[in-house]
C-alpha positions, 0 to 999 in steps of 0.5 A: 484502277480496274480489277485487272490492274489491281490483280497485276499489282497484287501479283507483282507485290507477292512475287517481289516479297517472296524474292526479297525474303530469300535474296538480298537486293540493293535498294537501287536495284529494287525499283528496277526489279519491281518494274521488270516483274510488273512488265513481265506479268503485263506482257504474259497476256500478249504472249499467250496465243489465243486457244485455237479451235482444234482441227477435226480430222475425220475418222473415215473419208466421205466416200467410206462414210456412205459406202454401205446403203444399210449404214452411215459411218460416223466421221467422229468415231468411225462406227456405223449407224442407221441414223446419226442424229442421236449419235451427234447429240451425244457429242453435242452437235447438230446435223448442221454443225456436223456438216460444217465441222467436216466440210460436208455438202448440205445434202449429206444424209443423216439417215442410211438410204435403206432405212429411209426407204423402209420408212417411206414404204411404211408411210405409203402403206399407212396412207400418210401424206395423201389428201382425203379423196374427193367424192366422185362427180355424177357421170352426166354432170361436169365438175363445174355443174356439180353442186357444192357440198353443204358445209358441215354444221357445228354445235348442237342439233336443233330440238326438232332433230334431237333423238330424244324427241323422235317419238313426238312426245313432249318432254316433261318433268319427272313426276313426284311420288304422289303424282306418279302413284296416282298415274299408276292407279289410273292406268290399272283402273283402265285395264 
């Protein structure tokens, strides 16, 4: 027996017990009462309609939603917003689900046009989205004749190019206390 069958039999027994404690039933009618109660409980699943997805009625029309260039009116609550994404997230929706729920086209905007233009102007002003400018080629040379720029090297500079060795002095170890004192005395004697 499955869990559903066990639960159904348990419910039937509970109902029959409660009915018999308050009513007198003939022994011949008892079997029919059990069968009808069990059948009624088993038929409840078939009678219950599946919970249908609620029909979402938009608060405003698509035309009114996009009427103002400064704001987009939400179809959920009818309030104006500059950008809908955060508002949709509070209602547990993504932009794709929002478009599907209200049967909107795929190009339906989630941001007000004026706000989008302001952001675009700011990006252009900051220079975002442009590639780095290539160096100008000499006037006499064509692009095909121009030498290819040498690729930048990575890593440490060779010892000959390092800044510490620029004076040409060999780098040595630091002198100990006695050797440093002797060198200082030699320098003072020469002067």
